[in-house]
C-alpha angles and dihedrals in degrees: 000000000000100000089167093068090056095068109015122094100198110292094320094095093052091050092053092043085064100031097052094054087044091057092047093050094046099039094112096046119106111276129214122243117294095012094175092055090046090052090049089051091053091050092049096045093047093057094089088063086080088070099038108116119234112248135174140204104212107312094338121100104222092187089070092053091049091053091048090051090050091049088051091051091047089054091052090046095054104031129057098224136109123280090243092057092047088052089051091058094041089056091053092044091051091049089053092047093048093046092050093046093049092046089049092054092050088056093046093049092048090055094048116196110037136160132218094269092054092045093052093044088060098036100051101049091040094056094040089051091051092051092049089049091050093049094050104038113017113102112249125191125209092191122109087224094047097100131050092342090060095073113349096187093059090046093053090050091050091048093050091046094052090047090052090048091052091050092049091047090052099044100045096062088044094059104023144353124286116256134183094265093056092047093048090050091052090047089053092050093049092047089051091053093048093048091046093049092046089049089056090053093047090049090049092051091049089051090050091050093046090047090052092047091048090050091050090049091052091048093049093047089050091050092050090048091052091048091052091051090046090049092052092047093048092047090057090050093051091047089052091050090051091051092048092049091049091051091047091057091057092045091053090057092054090051090066088078093059125093118284095253095046092042096052093047094048094043091055092052094046094046090055089052092049091052088079087073089069090069094057109107122226107189100143094258114091095204093049090046090057094048094046092046093050092049091045091057090047092050092048090052094053098039096254121151106224121183129175138181112190143133107221096198088073089069094062091112091064126082114248092241090053092050090049094049097042099048094032094055093041093053092042089056091049092048091048089051098049092044086072090064111097094196109078094211088064094056095098131145126179127190125189132172126182139160117245109188105300096346134083112221119202119188126183123177132178136179114259125166092181115094110246122209117220133197120188091346094308129102118254112230114246092198118110094229096060093161091068097042135068095049090124091056091046089051091052092048090049093052095045090049090048090061093042095252138132132238129197135175126199142161124231111187103302097346124092111205129201115192123186125183118194124179111235112224115236113265095019096108125243147216095293095128120081113281117262112227135194138178134197115202118198112252 
């Protein structure tokens, strides 16, 4: 019985049995301009396939090859990818079509005598179910190198296998009748092609993920390296300030032997210079002192009121570079945020750290009238070049994760809050001493 005639409208059905899986597999690839119009054009131009007569050259159905070629051209017309990658997806789409068609015929032949209504009642839900399954579970790559370029050897094997399957499917009916063994063999070949193609996509996605992780690792290492260099440079600066302040104290004493007028004038100048020493933090942790001092000078310069209450000895379990990067990036973000406030009385930053049982709690808050968007507890960059921003936040997340902690950002009215919880290892000390506080008032 000619089951094919029950459901096929010329060669149009075969074309869509390949084209629809092709669209599903390529849906995340970069599309050309006006993709909807291009798709509509493909649908309109493919309509004449319903009237194209089926013709053969020997045992080979050339109508199938024409439809495959048209599906390939349609893929190139809609998607902005290479011809080799379109061919990759056409091979998988054809394997899916051939597997479904062969499976359909096994069902038809097991039923025996059927009519068109029965044939369509099996055909339509079966194909729709397959397309839904593909959409939900088949691996799909959005990378330009996710197709044939992912693993060329596997692609060549899949291409040769599907060509061999087509030849077998054409020759068997030419010399003998189909039987269940032949159909099962073709099903096995098509399944092999699909699994192989999906494996290429999975491998490609893993490569993309590993590449992204490797890039993040390089970025974080570079950030940590910069923070270490910045820490060393700032330490030298603070040491120089300490020396200068120490010298100034001695010079002030010598000024007492000058005349009253000269002494008073010089003392006033020197005392203003010595006032810088008041901004030097003394928390008990040298690294934190340097960071807080540097940010205090910066806040004083830009009219930012910066207050902190922290005992630096409680950070002894952290590496100096990690302390520098974590607190440096957090305060840089807060300073960048409050700098957007035109009213100076709104340029306020507060930093507190305290030990709660076996955890170190760090809280930083800053004034921010601008509405901040968050995703998974982290701010979403509003800058157009997102790829080159957010490294500071990634560095902070990396360090917090390194010590087994958690980090969360939120906004409450006009206050942006950063909360960090770090477990304190046993025997590493804690924040048992009175908190050391500091405040920078804008000049």
